[in-house]
N, C-alpha and C positions, 0 to 999 in steps of 0.2 A: 504494500500500500504506500502510495506517495505521501510524503510529509506535507502538512499544510504550513506554509511559511508566510509570515506577515512581516514586512519591513516598514518601520516607522522612520521616516527620514525627511530631509528638506533638500531642495534642489541645489542649494549653494554649499552644502556641507561636504568637504573633501572626503571624509571617512565614509559618508553615505554613498558617494559616487563610487568609491573603490569597492565597497561592499556589494553594491548592485552589479558592478562589472564582474566581480569574483563569482557571484551566483550565476550570472549569465554565461560566463566562460565555462562553468562547470555544468551547464545545461540544467540548472536547478530552477524550477518554476516558483515564482513568488508573487505575492500581491504587495504592491507598494502603496503606502499611504503618505501623502505629503502633509505633514502636520503643521506646515507653515500656513496652509490655507484651510485645512480641515480641523476645526476646533474640536469636533466630536471625537475624532481619532486621536488628537493630541491628548484629550482628557483620558481616553481609553488607555493610551500608552503610559501616562503618568500613574493611573490607577493600577495597572498591571505591574509596572516596574519600579515605581517610586522615583523614576528618573525624569528630568526635564530636558536632558541632552539627548541628541540623536547621534548615531542610529541606535535603535532598539530592534532586535530581531526576535520574533516569537516563532519557534519551531515546534509545532505540536504542543504548545504550552510551556516549553522550556525556553527561558529568556536568555539572550546573549546581549550584553550591554557593550556598545561600541563595536568597532570592526576588529573582532578577535578571530582572526582567520583560523587558528589552530582549534579553538573551541567550536567554531562553526563546522569545520571539517569533521571533528570528533562526533558532534551531535548528528550530523548528516551521514556519517559513515563513509566519508570521502577519504581516499588515500593520497 
């Protein structure tokens, strides 16, 4: 079963850009929420993570704060 991956990001955040590039390069499907314009998703991100900074990635309910490539690879089972 494919993981459900939600990325909370902003278009100007360099870590967000690298995160989305990394996921795309690894052919990982994800849903991106631009929290700079979507207040509801920004509130959802803060409620889930306690973080106001981006990116926050939700992989089947497991949160990764920031662009932690090794943690993301581990959670997704990428080598």
